[in-house]
CHARMM internal coordinates of N, CA and C (Angstrom, degrees):
IC EDIT
DIST 1 N 1 CA 1.4475
DIST 1 CA 1 C 1.5117
ANGL 1 N 1 CA 1 C 109.44
DIST 1 C 2 N 1.3332
ANGL 1 CA 1 C 2 N 114.58
DIHE 1 N 1 CA 1 C 2 N 152.06
DIST 2 N 2 CA 1.4542
ANGL 1 C 2 N 2 CA 120.88
DIHE 1 CA 1 C 2 N 2 CA 179.13
DIST 2 CA 2 C 1.5225
ANGL 2 N 2 CA 2 C 109.17
DIHE 1 C 2 N 2 CA 2 C -124.92
DIST 2 C 3 N 1.3085
ANGL 2 CA 2 C 3 N 115.84
DIHE 2 N 2 CA 2 C 3 N 143.17
DIST 3 N 3 CA 1.4545
ANGL 2 C 3 N 3 CA 121.19
DIHE 2 CA 2 C 3 N 3 CA 172.59
DIST 3 CA 3 C 1.5238
ANGL 3 N 3 CA 3 C 107.05
DIHE 2 C 3 N 3 CA 3 C -116.12
DIST 3 C 4 N 1.3171
ANGL 3 CA 3 C 4 N 115.88
DIHE 3 N 3 CA 3 C 4 N 130.75
DIST 4 N 4 CA 1.4535
ANGL 3 C 4 N 4 CA 121.24
DIHE 3 CA 3 C 4 N 4 CA -179.42
DIST 4 CA 4 C 1.5166
ANGL 4 N 4 CA 4 C 109.90
DIHE 3 C 4 N 4 CA 4 C -60.49
DIST 4 C 5 N 1.3212
ANGL 4 CA 4 C 5 N 116.40
DIHE 4 N 4 CA 4 C 5 N 126.53
DIST 5 N 5 CA 1.4611
ANGL 4 C 5 N 5 CA 120.02
DIHE 4 CA 4 C 5 N 5 CA 178.41
DIST 5 CA 5 C 1.5180
ANGL 5 N 5 CA 5 C 111.31
DIHE 4 C 5 N 5 CA 5 C -109.37
DIST 5 C 6 N 1.3353
ANGL 5 CA 5 C 6 N 117.13
DIHE 5 N 5 CA 5 C 6 N -25.23
DIST 6 N 6 CA 1.4597
ANGL 5 C 6 N 6 CA 120.06
DIHE 5 CA 5 C 6 N 6 CA -176.70
DIST 6 CA 6 C 1.5248
ANGL 6 N 6 CA 6 C 109.25
DIHE 5 C 6 N 6 CA 6 C -161.65
DIST 6 C 7 N 1.3071
ANGL 6 CA 6 C 7 N 116.46
DIHE 6 N 6 CA 6 C 7 N 151.45
DIST 7 N 7 CA 1.4676
ANGL 6 C 7 N 7 CA 121.09
DIHE 6 CA 6 C 7 N 7 CA 172.74
DIST 7 CA 7 C 1.5148
ANGL 7 N 7 CA 7 C 108.31
DIHE 6 C 7 N 7 CA 7 C -145.88
DIST 7 C 8 N 1.3221
ANGL 7 CA 7 C 8 N 116.19
DIHE 7 N 7 CA 7 C 8 N 151.40
DIST 8 N 8 CA 1.4645
ANGL 7 C 8 N 8 CA 120.09
DIHE 7 CA 7 C 8 N 8 CA 179.01
DIST 8 CA 8 C 1.5171
ANGL 8 N 8 CA 8 C 109.54
DIHE 7 C 8 N 8 CA 8 C -119.59
DIST 8 C 9 N 1.3084
ANGL 8 CA 8 C 9 N 114.93
DIHE 8 N 8 CA 8 C 9 N 141.18
DIST 9 N 9 CA 1.4627
ANGL 8 C 9 N 9 CA 123.07
DIHE 8 CA 8 C 9 N 9 CA 176.21
DIST 9 CA 9 C 1.5273
ANGL 9 N 9 CA 9 C 114.20
DIHE 8 C 9 N 9 CA 9 C 60.66
DIST 9 C 10 N 1.3337
ANGL 9 CA 9 C 10 N 116.88
DIHE 9 N 9 CA 9 C 10 N 19.44
DIST 10 N 10 CA 1.4680
ANGL 9 C 10 N 10 CA 120.03
DIHE 9 CA 9 C 10 N 10 CA -179.31
DIST 10 CA 10 C 1.5229
ANGL 10 N 10 CA 10 C 110.53
DIHE 9 C 10 N 10 CA 10 C -65.17
DIST 10 C 11 N 1.3482
ANGL 10 CA 10 C 11 N 117.12
DIHE 10 N 10 CA 10 C 11 N -40.16
DIST 11 N 11 CA 1.4555
ANGL 10 C 11 N 11 CA 120.70
DIHE 10 CA 10 C 11 N 11 CA 178.72
DIST 11 CA 11 C 1.5298
ANGL 11 N 11 CA 11 C 110.56
DIHE 10 C 11 N 11 CA 11 C -60.79
DIST 11 C 12 N 1.3194
ANGL 11 CA 11 C 12 N 117.19
DIHE 11 N 11 CA 11 C 12 N -42.79
DIST 12 N 12 CA 1.4617
ANGL 11 C 12 N 12 CA 120.99
DIHE 11 CA 11 C 12 N 12 CA 179.25
DIST 12 CA 12 C 1.5319
ANGL 12 N 12 CA 12 C 111.10
DIHE 11 C 12 N 12 CA 12 C -64.92
DIST 12 C 13 N 1.3354
ANGL 12 CA 12 C 13 N 116.13
DIHE 12 N 12 CA 12 C 13 N -39.39
DIST 13 N 13 CA 1.4566
ANGL 12 C 13 N 13 CA 120.89
DIHE 12 CA 12 C 13 N 13 CA 177.34
DIST 13 CA 13 C 1.5299
ANGL 13 N 13 CA 13 C 110.28
DIHE 12 C 13 N 13 CA 13 C -61.57
DIST 13 C 14 N 1.3404
ANGL 13 CA 13 C 14 N 116.46
DIHE 13 N 13 CA 13 C 14 N -49.05
DIST 14 N 14 CA 1.4626
ANGL 13 C 14 N 14 CA 120.28
DIHE 13 CA 13 C 14 N 14 CA -179.59
DIST 14 CA 14 C 1.5288
ANGL 14 N 14 CA 14 C 111.34
DIHE 13 C 14 N 14 CA 14 C -62.58
DIST 14 C 15 N 1.3202
ANGL 14 CA 14 C 15 N 116.39
DIHE 14 N 14 CA 14 C 15 N -40.06
DIST 15 N 15 CA 1.4665
ANGL 14 C 15 N 15 CA 120.79
DIHE 14 CA 14 C 15 N 15 CA 178.66
DIST 15 CA 15 C 1.5260
ANGL 15 N 15 CA 15 C 110.38
DIHE 14 C 15 N 15 CA 15 C -61.24
DIST 15 C 16 N 1.3344
ANGL 15 CA 15 C 16 N 117.01
DIHE 15 N 15 CA 15 C 16 N -45.71
DIST 16 N 16 CA 1.4635
ANGL 15 C 16 N 16 CA 121.90
DIHE 15 CA 15 C 16 N 16 CA 179.38
DIST 16 CA 16 C 1.5263
ANGL 16 N 16 CA 16 C 111.32
DIHE 15 C 16 N 16 CA 16 C -64.53
DIST 16 C 17 N 1.3471
ANGL 16 CA 16 C 17 N 116.60
DIHE 16 N 16 CA 16 C 17 N -27.90
DIST 17 N 17 CA 1.4638
ANGL 16 C 17 N 17 CA 121.20
DIHE 16 CA 16 C 17 N 17 CA 178.51
DIST 17 CA 17 C 1.5255
ANGL 17 N 17 CA 17 C 112.17
DIHE 16 C 17 N 17 CA 17 C -82.75
DIST 17 C 18 N 1.3449
ANGL 17 CA 17 C 18 N 117.00
DIHE 17 N 17 CA 17 C 18 N -1.14
DIST 18 N 18 CA 1.4568
ANGL 17 C 18 N 18 CA 120.83
DIHE 17 CA 17 C 18 N 18 CA 176.75
DIST 18 CA 18 C 1.5148
ANGL 18 N 18 CA 18 C 115.39
DIHE 17 C 18 N 18 CA 18 C 86.90
DIST 18 C 19 N 1.3294
ANGL 18 CA 18 C 19 N 117.85
DIHE 18 N 18 CA 18 C 19 N 16.33
DIST 19 N 19 CA 1.4673
ANGL 18 C 19 N 19 CA 121.70
DIHE 18 CA 18 C 19 N 19 CA 179.78
DIST 19 CA 19 C 1.5276
ANGL 19 N 19 CA 19 C 109.00
DIHE 18 C 19 N 19 CA 19 C -76.60
DIST 19 C 20 N 1.3272
ANGL 19 CA 19 C 20 N 116.42
DIHE 19 N 19 CA 19 C 20 N 135.00
DIST 20 N 20 CA 1.4654
ANGL 19 C 20 N 20 CA 121.26
DIHE 19 CA 19 C 20 N 20 CA -177.12
DIST 20 CA 20 C 1.5328
ANGL 20 N 20 CA 20 C 111.69
DIHE 19 C 20 N 20 CA 20 C -64.92
DIST 20 C 21 N 1.3235
ANGL 20 CA 20 C 21 N 116.05
DIHE 20 N 20 CA 20 C 21 N 160.60
DIST 21 N 21 CA 1.4585
ANGL 20 C 21 N 21 CA 122.68
DIHE 20 CA 20 C 21 N 21 CA -178.45
DIST 21 CA 21 C 1.5300
ANGL 21 N 21 CA 21 C 111.67
DIHE 20 C 21 N 21 CA 21 C -55.39
DIST 21 C 22 N 1.3354
ANGL 21 CA 21 C 22 N 117.86
DIHE 21 N 21 CA 21 C 22 N -48.32
DIST 22 N 22 CA 1.4709
ANGL 21 C 22 N 22 CA 121.33
DIHE 21 CA 21 C 22 N 22 CA -177.08
DIST 22 CA 22 C 1.5298
ANGL 22 N 22 CA 22 C 111.54
DIHE 21 C 22 N 22 CA 22 C -64.71
DIST 22 C 23 N 1.3277
ANGL 22 CA 22 C 23 N 117.21
DIHE 22 N 22 CA 22 C 23 N -42.78
DIST 23 N 23 CA 1.4638
ANGL 22 C 23 N 23 CA 120.48
DIHE 22 CA 22 C 23 N 23 CA 179.53
DIST 23 CA 23 C 1.5264
ANGL 23 N 23 CA 23 C 110.61
DIHE 22 C 23 N 23 CA 23 C -66.41
DIST 23 C 24 N 1.3368
ANGL 23 CA 23 C 24 N 117.79
DIHE 23 N 23 CA 23 C 24 N -36.33
DIST 24 N 24 CA 1.4657
ANGL 23 C 24 N 24 CA 120.87
DIHE 23 CA 23 C 24 N 24 CA 177.09
DIST 24 CA 24 C 1.5184
ANGL 24 N 24 CA 24 C 110.38
DIHE 23 C 24 N 24 CA 24 C -63.06
DIST 24 C 25 N 1.3304
ANGL 24 CA 24 C 25 N 117.43
DIHE 24 N 24 CA 24 C 25 N -44.53
DIST 25 N 25 CA 1.4668
ANGL 24 C 25 N 25 CA 120.59
DIHE 24 CA 24 C 25 N 25 CA -178.91
DIST 25 CA 25 C 1.5285
ANGL 25 N 25 CA 25 C 110.97
DIHE 24 C 25 N 25 CA 25 C -64.02
DIST 25 C 26 N 1.3214
ANGL 25 CA 25 C 26 N 117.29
DIHE 25 N 25 CA 25 C 26 N -38.94
DIST 26 N 26 CA 1.4673
ANGL 25 C 26 N 26 CA 120.48
DIHE 25 CA 25 C 26 N 26 CA 176.43
DIST 26 CA 26 C 1.5272
ANGL 26 N 26 CA 26 C 110.55
DIHE 25 C 26 N 26 CA 26 C -64.93
DIST 26 C 27 N 1.3210
ANGL 26 CA 26 C 27 N 116.83
DIHE 26 N 26 CA 26 C 27 N -44.74
DIST 27 N 27 CA 1.4699
ANGL 26 C 27 N 27 CA 121.48
DIHE 26 CA 26 C 27 N 27 CA -178.18
DIST 27 CA 27 C 1.5246
ANGL 27 N 27 CA 27 C 111.64
DIHE 26 C 27 N 27 CA 27 C -63.15
DIST 27 C 28 N 1.3227
ANGL 27 CA 27 C 28 N 117.34
DIHE 27 N 27 CA 27 C 28 N -35.80
DIST 28 N 28 CA 1.4642
ANGL 27 C 28 N 28 CA 120.48
DIHE 27 CA 27 C 28 N 28 CA -177.77
DIST 28 CA 28 C 1.5249
ANGL 28 N 28 CA 28 C 112.55
DIHE 27 C 28 N 28 CA 28 C -65.90
DIST 28 C 29 N 1.3287
ANGL 28 CA 28 C 29 N 118.03
DIHE 28 N 28 CA 28 C 29 N -22.89
DIST 29 N 29 CA 1.4524
ANGL 28 C 29 N 29 CA 121.76
DIHE 28 CA 28 C 29 N 29 CA -179.17
DIST 29 CA 29 C 1.5204
ANGL 29 N 29 CA 29 C 114.00
DIHE 28 C 29 N 29 CA 29 C -90.22
DIST 29 C 30 N 1.3344
ANGL 29 CA 29 C 30 N 118.40
DIHE 29 N 29 CA 29 C 30 N -4.11
DIST 30 N 30 CA 1.4587
ANGL 29 C 30 N 30 CA 121.68
DIHE 29 CA 29 C 30 N 30 CA -176.71
DIST 30 CA 30 C 1.5159
ANGL 30 N 30 CA 30 C 111.63
DIHE 29 C 30 N 30 CA 30 C -87.99
DIST 30 C 31 N 1.3095
ANGL 30 CA 30 C 31 N 115.85
DIHE 30 N 30 CA 30 C 31 N 147.95
DIST 31 N 31 CA 1.4671
ANGL 30 C 31 N 31 CA 122.78
DIHE 30 CA 30 C 31 N 31 CA 177.21
DIST 31 CA 31 C 1.5357
ANGL 31 N 31 CA 31 C 108.31
DIHE 30 C 31 N 31 CA 31 C -130.01
DIST 31 C 32 N 1.3369
ANGL 31 CA 31 C 32 N 117.69
DIHE 31 N 31 CA 31 C 32 N 79.80
DIST 32 N 32 CA 1.4710
ANGL 31 C 32 N 32 CA 119.40
DIHE 31 CA 31 C 32 N 32 CA -178.04
DIST 32 CA 32 C 1.5244
ANGL 32 N 32 CA 32 C 112.60
DIHE 31 C 32 N 32 CA 32 C -67.24
DIST 32 C 33 N 1.3255
ANGL 32 CA 32 C 33 N 116.11
DIHE 32 N 32 CA 32 C 33 N 153.18
DIST 33 N 33 CA 1.4620
ANGL 32 C 33 N 33 CA 122.81
DIHE 32 CA 32 C 33 N 33 CA 175.88
DIST 33 CA 33 C 1.5264
ANGL 33 N 33 CA 33 C 107.07
DIHE 32 C 33 N 33 CA 33 C -98.52
DIST 33 C 34 N 1.3459
ANGL 33 CA 33 C 34 N 116.41
DIHE 33 N 33 CA 33 C 34 N 128.71
DIST 34 N 34 CA 1.4557
ANGL 33 C 34 N 34 CA 121.64
DIHE 33 CA 33 C 34 N 34 CA -176.25
DIST 34 CA 34 C 1.5227
ANGL 34 N 34 CA 34 C 110.13
DIHE 33 C 34 N 34 CA 34 C -119.75
DIST 34 C 35 N 1.3284
ANGL 34 CA 34 C 35 N 116.45
DIHE 34 N 34 CA 34 C 35 N 146.26
DIST 35 N 35 CA 1.4573
ANGL 34 C 35 N 35 CA 119.79
DIHE 34 CA 34 C 35 N 35 CA 173.83
DIST 35 CA 35 C 1.5246
ANGL 35 N 35 CA 35 C 109.76
DIHE 34 C 35 N 35 CA 35 C -142.90
DIST 35 C 36 N 1.3264
ANGL 35 CA 35 C 36 N 115.16
DIHE 35 N 35 CA 35 C 36 N 147.45
DIST 36 N 36 CA 1.4639
ANGL 35 C 36 N 36 CA 123.53
DIHE 35 CA 35 C 36 N 36 CA 175.87
DIST 36 CA 36 C 1.5245
ANGL 36 N 36 CA 36 C 107.59
DIHE 35 C 36 N 36 CA 36 C -117.57
DIST 36 C 37 N 1.3214
ANGL 36 CA 36 C 37 N 115.75
DIHE 36 N 36 CA 36 C 37 N 138.32
DIST 37 N 37 CA 1.4601
ANGL 36 C 37 N 37 CA 120.03
DIHE 36 CA 36 C 37 N 37 CA 177.90
DIST 37 CA 37 C 1.5261
ANGL 37 N 37 CA 37 C 108.47
DIHE 36 C 37 N 37 CA 37 C -143.18
DIST 37 C 38 N 1.3089
ANGL 37 CA 37 C 38 N 115.89
DIHE 37 N 37 CA 37 C 38 N 133.34
DIST 38 N 38 CA 1.4620
ANGL 37 C 38 N 38 CA 120.29
DIHE 37 CA 37 C 38 N 38 CA 176.73
DIST 38 CA 38 C 1.5183
ANGL 38 N 38 CA 38 C 108.57
DIHE 37 C 38 N 38 CA 38 C -90.33
DIST 38 C 39 N 1.3315
ANGL 38 CA 38 C 39 N 115.60
DIHE 38 N 38 CA 38 C 39 N 123.32
DIST 39 N 39 CA 1.4663
ANGL 38 C 39 N 39 CA 121.51
DIHE 38 CA 38 C 39 N 39 CA 179.80
DIST 39 CA 39 C 1.5224
ANGL 39 N 39 CA 39 C 107.47
DIHE 38 C 39 N 39 CA 39 C -125.14
DIST 39 C 40 N 1.3145
ANGL 39 CA 39 C 40 N 115.60
DIHE 39 N 39 CA 39 C 40 N 98.20
DIST 40 N 40 CA 1.4631
ANGL 39 C 40 N 40 CA 119.74
DIHE 39 CA 39 C 40 N 40 CA -177.43
DIST 40 CA 40 C 1.5176
ANGL 40 N 40 CA 40 C 110.06
DIHE 39 C 40 N 40 CA 40 C 63.16
DIST 40 C 41 N 1.3281
ANGL 40 CA 40 C 41 N 117.32
DIHE 40 N 40 CA 40 C 41 N -123.21
DIST 41 N 41 CA 1.4600
ANGL 40 C 41 N 41 CA 122.09
DIHE 40 CA 40 C 41 N 41 CA -179.25
DIST 41 CA 41 C 1.5130
ANGL 41 N 41 CA 41 C 113.33
DIHE 40 C 41 N 41 CA 41 C -94.95
DIST 41 C 42 N 1.3372
ANGL 41 CA 41 C 42 N 116.98
DIHE 41 N 41 CA 41 C 42 N 24.05
DIST 42 N 42 CA 1.4689
ANGL 41 C 42 N 42 CA 121.05
DIHE 41 CA 41 C 42 N 42 CA -175.43
DIST 42 CA 42 C 1.5291
ANGL 42 N 42 CA 42 C 110.18
DIHE 41 C 42 N 42 CA 42 C -134.48
DIST 42 C 43 N 1.3364
ANGL 42 CA 42 C 43 N 117.19
DIHE 42 N 42 CA 42 C 43 N 138.93
DIST 43 N 43 CA 1.4614
ANGL 42 C 43 N 43 CA 122.50
DIHE 42 CA 42 C 43 N 43 CA 167.08
DIST 43 CA 43 C 1.5154
ANGL 43 N 43 CA 43 C 107.42
DIHE 42 C 43 N 43 CA 43 C -92.11
DIST 43 C 44 N 1.3103
ANGL 43 CA 43 C 44 N 116.71
DIHE 43 N 43 CA 43 C 44 N 129.57
DIST 44 N 44 CA 1.4635
ANGL 43 C 44 N 44 CA 121.07
DIHE 43 CA 43 C 44 N 44 CA 176.49
DIST 44 CA 44 C 1.5195
ANGL 44 N 44 CA 44 C 108.71
DIHE 43 C 44 N 44 CA 44 C -110.14
DIST 44 C 45 N 1.3276
ANGL 44 CA 44 C 45 N 115.94
DIHE 44 N 44 CA 44 C 45 N 125.58
DIST 45 N 45 CA 1.4603
ANGL 44 C 45 N 45 CA 124.04
DIHE 44 CA 44 C 45 N 45 CA -179.03
DIST 45 CA 45 C 1.5197
ANGL 45 N 45 CA 45 C 107.70
DIHE 44 C 45 N 45 CA 45 C -110.94
DIST 45 C 46 N 1.3295
ANGL 45 CA 45 C 46 N 116.75
DIHE 45 N 45 CA 45 C 46 N 123.71
DIST 46 N 46 CA 1.4637
ANGL 45 C 46 N 46 CA 121.97
DIHE 45 CA 45 C 46 N 46 CA -178.34
DIST 46 CA 46 C 1.5242
ANGL 46 N 46 CA 46 C 109.18
DIHE 45 C 46 N 46 CA 46 C -121.19
DIST 46 C 47 N 1.3337
ANGL 46 CA 46 C 47 N 115.73
DIHE 46 N 46 CA 46 C 47 N 133.58
DIST 47 N 47 CA 1.4623
ANGL 46 C 47 N 47 CA 121.84
DIHE 46 CA 46 C 47 N 47 CA 176.81
DIST 47 CA 47 C 1.5236
ANGL 47 N 47 CA 47 C 108.01
DIHE 46 C 47 N 47 CA 47 C -123.71
DIST 47 C 48 N 1.3362
ANGL 47 CA 47 C 48 N 115.70
DIHE 47 N 47 CA 47 C 48 N 122.47
DIST 48 N 48 CA 1.4616
ANGL 47 C 48 N 48 CA 121.75
DIHE 47 CA 47 C 48 N 48 CA 175.38
DIST 48 CA 48 C 1.5217
ANGL 48 N 48 CA 48 C 107.70
DIHE 47 C 48 N 48 CA 48 C -107.55
DIST 48 C 49 N 1.3249
ANGL 48 CA 48 C 49 N 115.71
DIHE 48 N 48 CA 48 C 49 N 118.88
DIST 49 N 49 CA 1.4587
ANGL 48 C 49 N 49 CA 121.57
DIHE 48 CA 48 C 49 N 49 CA -178.87
DIST 49 CA 49 C 1.5283
ANGL 49 N 49 CA 49 C 108.17
DIHE 48 C 49 N 49 CA 49 C -136.63
DIST 49 C 50 N 1.3333
ANGL 49 CA 49 C 50 N 117.51
DIHE 49 N 49 CA 49 C 50 N 169.47
DIST 50 N 50 CA 1.4648
ANGL 49 C 50 N 50 CA 120.04
DIHE 49 CA 49 C 50 N 50 CA -178.65
DIST 50 CA 50 C 1.5331
ANGL 50 N 50 CA 50 C 114.27
DIHE 49 C 50 N 50 CA 50 C -55.78
DIST 50 C 51 N 1.3268
ANGL 50 CA 50 C 51 N 117.70
DIHE 50 N 50 CA 50 C 51 N -27.92
DIST 51 N 51 CA 1.4641
ANGL 50 C 51 N 51 CA 120.37
DIHE 50 CA 50 C 51 N 51 CA -177.57
DIST 51 CA 51 C 1.5213
ANGL 51 N 51 CA 51 C 112.40
DIHE 50 C 51 N 51 CA 51 C -86.96
DIST 51 C 52 N 1.3443
ANGL 51 CA 51 C 52 N 118.10
DIHE 51 N 51 CA 51 C 52 N -4.60
DIST 52 N 52 CA 1.4528
ANGL 51 C 52 N 52 CA 119.76
DIHE 51 CA 51 C 52 N 52 CA 176.51
DIST 52 CA 52 C 1.5148
ANGL 52 N 52 CA 52 C 113.55
DIHE 51 C 52 N 52 CA 52 C 139.71
DIST 52 C 53 N 1.3057
ANGL 52 CA 52 C 53 N 114.97
DIHE 52 N 52 CA 52 C 53 N -169.26
DIST 53 N 53 CA 1.4522
ANGL 52 C 53 N 53 CA 123.65
DIHE 52 CA 52 C 53 N 53 CA -177.84
DIST 53 CA 53 C 1.5210
ANGL 53 N 53 CA 53 C 109.15
DIHE 52 C 53 N 53 CA 53 C -107.67
DIST 53 C 54 N 1.3251
ANGL 53 CA 53 C 54 N 117.21
DIHE 53 N 53 CA 53 C 54 N 134.56
DIST 54 N 54 CA 1.4607
ANGL 53 C 54 N 54 CA 122.37
DIHE 53 CA 53 C 54 N 54 CA 177.52
DIST 54 CA 54 C 1.5198
ANGL 54 N 54 CA 54 C 107.36
DIHE 53 C 54 N 54 CA 54 C -125.91
DIST 54 C 55 N 1.3328
ANGL 54 CA 54 C 55 N 116.74
DIHE 54 N 54 CA 54 C 55 N 128.71
DIST 55 N 55 CA 1.4589
ANGL 54 C 55 N 55 CA 121.93
DIHE 54 CA 54 C 55 N 55 CA 179.72
DIST 55 CA 55 C 1.5232
ANGL 55 N 55 CA 55 C 108.29
DIHE 54 C 55 N 55 CA 55 C -124.62
DIST 55 C 56 N 1.3172
ANGL 55 CA 55 C 56 N 116.00
DIHE 55 N 55 CA 55 C 56 N 128.85
DIST 56 N 56 CA 1.4679
ANGL 55 C 56 N 56 CA 122.61
DIHE 55 CA 55 C 56 N 56 CA 176.62
DIST 56 CA 56 C 1.5168
ANGL 56 N 56 CA 56 C 107.75
DIHE 55 C 56 N 56 CA 56 C -124.81
DIST 56 C 57 N 1.3349
ANGL 56 CA 56 C 57 N 117.46
DIHE 56 N 56 CA 56 C 57 N 146.89
DIST 57 N 57 CA 1.4578
ANGL 56 C 57 N 57 CA 122.37
DIHE 56 CA 56 C 57 N 57 CA 177.27
DIST 57 CA 57 C 1.5257
ANGL 57 N 57 CA 57 C 109.01
DIHE 56 C 57 N 57 CA 57 C -124.98
DIST 57 C 58 N 1.3370
ANGL 57 CA 57 C 58 N 115.53
DIHE 57 N 57 CA 57 C 58 N 137.43
DIST 58 N 58 CA 1.4590
ANGL 57 C 58 N 58 CA 121.93
DIHE 57 CA 57 C 58 N 58 CA -177.88
DIST 58 CA 58 C 1.5215
ANGL 58 N 58 CA 58 C 109.46
DIHE 57 C 58 N 58 CA 58 C -127.29
DIST 58 C 59 N 1.3387
ANGL 58 CA 58 C 59 N 118.33
DIHE 58 N 58 CA 58 C 59 N 120.82
DIST 59 N 59 CA 1.4571
ANGL 58 C 59 N 59 CA 119.84
DIHE 58 CA 58 C 59 N 59 CA 177.71
DIST 59 CA 59 C 1.5302
ANGL 59 N 59 CA 59 C 110.86
DIHE 58 C 59 N 59 CA 59 C -64.88
DIST 59 C 60 N 1.3081
ANGL 59 CA 59 C 60 N 117.58
DIHE 59 N 59 CA 59 C 60 N 135.90
DIST 60 N 60 CA 1.4569
ANGL 59 C 60 N 60 CA 122.28
DIHE 59 CA 59 C 60 N 60 CA 179.97
DIST 60 CA 60 C 1.5247
ANGL 60 N 60 CA 60 C 108.82
DIHE 59 C 60 N 60 CA 60 C -72.85
DIST 60 C 61 N 1.3423
ANGL 60 CA 60 C 61 N 115.74
DIHE 60 N 60 CA 60 C 61 N 133.59
DIST 61 N 61 CA 1.4595
ANGL 60 C 61 N 61 CA 121.25
DIHE 60 CA 60 C 61 N 61 CA 177.48
DIST 61 CA 61 C 1.5151
ANGL 61 N 61 CA 61 C 114.67
DIHE 60 C 61 N 61 CA 61 C 86.31
DIST 61 C 62 N 1.3324
ANGL 61 CA 61 C 62 N 118.12
DIHE 61 N 61 CA 61 C 62 N 5.32
DIST 62 N 62 CA 1.4594
ANGL 61 C 62 N 62 CA 122.18
DIHE 61 CA 61 C 62 N 62 CA -179.68
DIST 62 CA 62 C 1.5200
ANGL 62 N 62 CA 62 C 108.74
DIHE 61 C 62 N 62 CA 62 C -114.99
DIST 62 C 63 N 1.3387
ANGL 62 CA 62 C 63 N 117.29
DIHE 62 N 62 CA 62 C 63 N 127.73
DIST 63 N 63 CA 1.4600
ANGL 62 C 63 N 63 CA 121.23
DIHE 62 CA 62 C 63 N 63 CA 177.55
DIST 63 CA 63 C 1.5231
ANGL 63 N 63 CA 63 C 109.31
DIHE 62 C 63 N 63 CA 63 C -77.70
DIST 63 C 64 N 1.3136
ANGL 63 CA 63 C 64 N 116.16
DIHE 63 N 63 CA 63 C 64 N 127.56
DIST 64 N 64 CA 1.4620
ANGL 63 C 64 N 64 CA 121.68
DIHE 63 CA 63 C 64 N 64 CA 179.29
DIST 64 CA 64 C 1.5189
ANGL 64 N 64 CA 64 C 109.29
DIHE 63 C 64 N 64 CA 64 C -113.77
DIST 64 C 65 N 1.3132
ANGL 64 CA 64 C 65 N 116.50
DIHE 64 N 64 CA 64 C 65 N 146.70
DIST 65 N 65 CA 1.4571
ANGL 64 C 65 N 65 CA 122.02
DIHE 64 CA 64 C 65 N 65 CA 176.40
DIST 65 CA 65 C 1.5202
ANGL 65 N 65 CA 65 C 107.70
DIHE 64 C 65 N 65 CA 65 C -119.12
DIST 65 C 66 N 1.3375
ANGL 65 CA 65 C 66 N 116.04
DIHE 65 N 65 CA 65 C 66 N 122.58
DIST 66 N 66 CA 1.4613
ANGL 65 C 66 N 66 CA 119.63
DIHE 65 CA 65 C 66 N 66 CA -174.24
DIST 66 CA 66 C 1.5232
ANGL 66 N 66 CA 66 C 112.65
DIHE 65 C 66 N 66 CA 66 C -86.62
DIST 66 C 67 N 1.3293
ANGL 66 CA 66 C 67 N 118.33
DIHE 66 N 66 CA 66 C 67 N -12.41
DIST 67 N 67 CA 1.4603
ANGL 66 C 67 N 67 CA 120.31
DIHE 66 CA 66 C 67 N 67 CA 179.77
DIST 67 CA 67 C 1.5178
ANGL 67 N 67 CA 67 C 113.22
DIHE 66 C 67 N 67 CA 67 C 90.08
DIST 67 C 68 N 1.3308
ANGL 67 CA 67 C 68 N 117.99
DIHE 67 N 67 CA 67 C 68 N -5.11
DIST 68 N 68 CA 1.4570
ANGL 67 C 68 N 68 CA 121.34
DIHE 67 CA 67 C 68 N 68 CA 177.35
DIST 68 CA 68 C 1.5155
ANGL 68 N 68 CA 68 C 109.55
DIHE 67 C 68 N 68 CA 68 C -93.31
DIST 68 C 69 N 1.2926
ANGL 68 CA 68 C 69 N 116.79
DIHE 68 N 68 CA 68 C 69 N 147.55
DIST 69 N 69 CA 1.4600
ANGL 68 C 69 N 69 CA 121.60
DIHE 68 CA 68 C 69 N 69 CA 177.58
DIST 69 CA 69 C 1.5102
ANGL 69 N 69 CA 69 C 109.96
DIHE 68 C 69 N 69 CA 69 C -115.81
DIST 69 C 70 N 1.3078
ANGL 69 CA 69 C 70 N 116.65
DIHE 69 N 69 CA 69 C 70 N 145.29
DIST 70 N 70 CA 1.4468
ANGL 69 C 70 N 70 CA 121.23
DIHE 69 CA 69 C 70 N 70 CA 175.80
DIST 70 CA 70 C 1.5179
ANGL 70 N 70 CA 70 C 109.09
DIHE 69 C 70 N 70 CA 70 C -75.27
DIST 70 C 71 N 1.3330
ANGL 70 CA 70 C 71 N 116.37
DIHE 70 N 70 CA 70 C 71 N 172.02
DIST 71 N 71 CA 1.4648
ANGL 70 C 71 N 71 CA 120.73
DIHE 70 CA 70 C 71 N 71 CA 179.44
DIST 71 CA 71 C 1.5261
ANGL 71 N 71 CA 71 C 111.97
DIHE 70 C 71 N 71 CA 71 C -58.94
DIST 71 C 72 N 1.3461
ANGL 71 CA 71 C 72 N 116.81
DIHE 71 N 71 CA 71 C 72 N -28.16
DIST 72 N 72 CA 1.4632
ANGL 71 C 72 N 72 CA 120.36
DIHE 71 CA 71 C 72 N 72 CA 179.43
DIST 72 CA 72 C 1.5232
ANGL 72 N 72 CA 72 C 111.74
DIHE 71 C 72 N 72 CA 72 C -85.75
DIST 72 C 73 N 1.3413
ANGL 72 CA 72 C 73 N 117.30
DIHE 72 N 72 CA 72 C 73 N -2.74
DIST 73 N 73 CA 1.4616
ANGL 72 C 73 N 73 CA 120.78
DIHE 72 CA 72 C 73 N 73 CA 176.49
DIST 73 CA 73 C 1.5143
ANGL 73 N 73 CA 73 C 114.28
DIHE 72 C 73 N 73 CA 73 C 97.45
DIST 73 C 74 N 1.3438
ANGL 73 CA 73 C 74 N 118.59
DIHE 73 N 73 CA 73 C 74 N -1.41
DIST 74 N 74 CA 1.4656
ANGL 73 C 74 N 74 CA 121.28
DIHE 73 CA 73 C 74 N 74 CA 179.81
DIST 74 CA 74 C 1.5218
ANGL 74 N 74 CA 74 C 111.83
DIHE 73 C 74 N 74 CA 74 C -90.53
DIST 74 C 75 N 1.3243
ANGL 74 CA 74 C 75 N 115.72
DIHE 74 N 74 CA 74 C 75 N 165.13
DIST 75 N 75 CA 1.4693
ANGL 74 C 75 N 75 CA 120.49
DIHE 74 CA 74 C 75 N 75 CA 176.17
DIST 75 CA 75 C 1.5158
ANGL 75 N 75 CA 75 C 110.74
DIHE 74 C 75 N 75 CA 75 C -66.53
DIST 75 C 76 N 1.3343
ANGL 75 CA 75 C 76 N 116.05
DIHE 75 N 75 CA 75 C 76 N 151.99
DIST 76 N 76 CA 1.4557
ANGL 75 C 76 N 76 CA 121.02
DIHE 75 CA 75 C 76 N 76 CA 171.38
DIST 76 CA 76 C 1.5027
ANGL 76 N 76 CA 76 C 108.14
DIHE 75 C 76 N 76 CA 76 C -78.92
END
COOR INIT
IC SEED 1 N 1 CA 1 C
IC BUILD
């Protein structure tokens, strides 16, 4: 498991995503716990934060597009 210790430009990212000032300030103070686990042909990513548990699964060997664009206009 990993615990977030530092992030860069997160406020700018949230601002560009349209997150309000108050929600950005709250988000900047959070340190979610993250874990990755390989289950068969899938990577499972789990984030435990004060607002709840989020679980995502990604098939191994398959390119996924999240729909978000970087500041330069490319996919994340």
